[in-house]
N, C-alpha and C positions, 0 to 999 in steps of 0.2 A: 504494500500500500504506500503510494507516494502522496504524502499529505498535501504538498503544494499543488500537484497535478490534478488530484481528484477532490479538491476542497468541497465542492458542492455535494458530491456523493458522500464524502466523509461526514459532513454536517448532517445530512439526511439520516445516515446510519446511526450516528451518535444520538440524534433526537429520538429515533425509533427504539434503540436499545435502552435509552433512559426511560422512555415511557413503559417499555416492557419491564424493566427493573422495578419501577414503581407499582406496576399492576400486579406483580407477584410479591410485593412487600419485601423486597430484598434491600437491606440497608447497605449504604456505602461502607460502613464499618465492617460488615461481613466480608465484602469484596476486598477491602483493605487487608483484613486478617488472612485471607486465603492467597492473595497475590503479593503481599508485602509492599503494596503501593499505598502511599499515604492517602488518607481521606481528602486532604486538601488537593492533592493531585487529581484524584477522581472527581472532585467538585469542579476543578478547572477543566477537565475533559468534558463533563456534562454542560458546563457553562460556555464551552467553545473558546476558552481562553488559551489558545495554543501558544501564545507568547509567554505564558506562565509555566509551560511544561519544559522539561529538560530538552536538550538538543537531540536531533536525530542521531542515532537510531533508537535511543531510549524512548523518545516520544512515541514513535511507531510501536515499539514493544509494549509500552504501557497501555496504549489504546487497544491493541490487539488482545492483551490479557484481560482488559475490562470487558471487551466484547465476549470473549470466550467464557469468562466466569458468569456473566449474566445469562448467556445462552445455555451453559451447562446447568445452572441453577433452575432455569425455566424447564429444561428437559427433565431434570430430576423431580421437580414439583409435579409435572404432568404425569410422570410414570408412577409416582407414589400415591396419586389420587385414585388411580384405577383399581 
């Protein structure tokens, strides 16, 4: 994922993942504990404050870990409800 090249797509995905996170009641603190990414960094991702994130490639890694953890948690919640 090239943050500069696909900025519009990235923003759309972050907004979508953020809504998903909230809909499954997944706290940023939980994501922070699992990924070892600070809650402030996660807040900056969700607020689209890319200038407050560490430089590339850490920025890209943090965003990908955030996506993965929300999607993993959503999948886990769906399978445990069945």
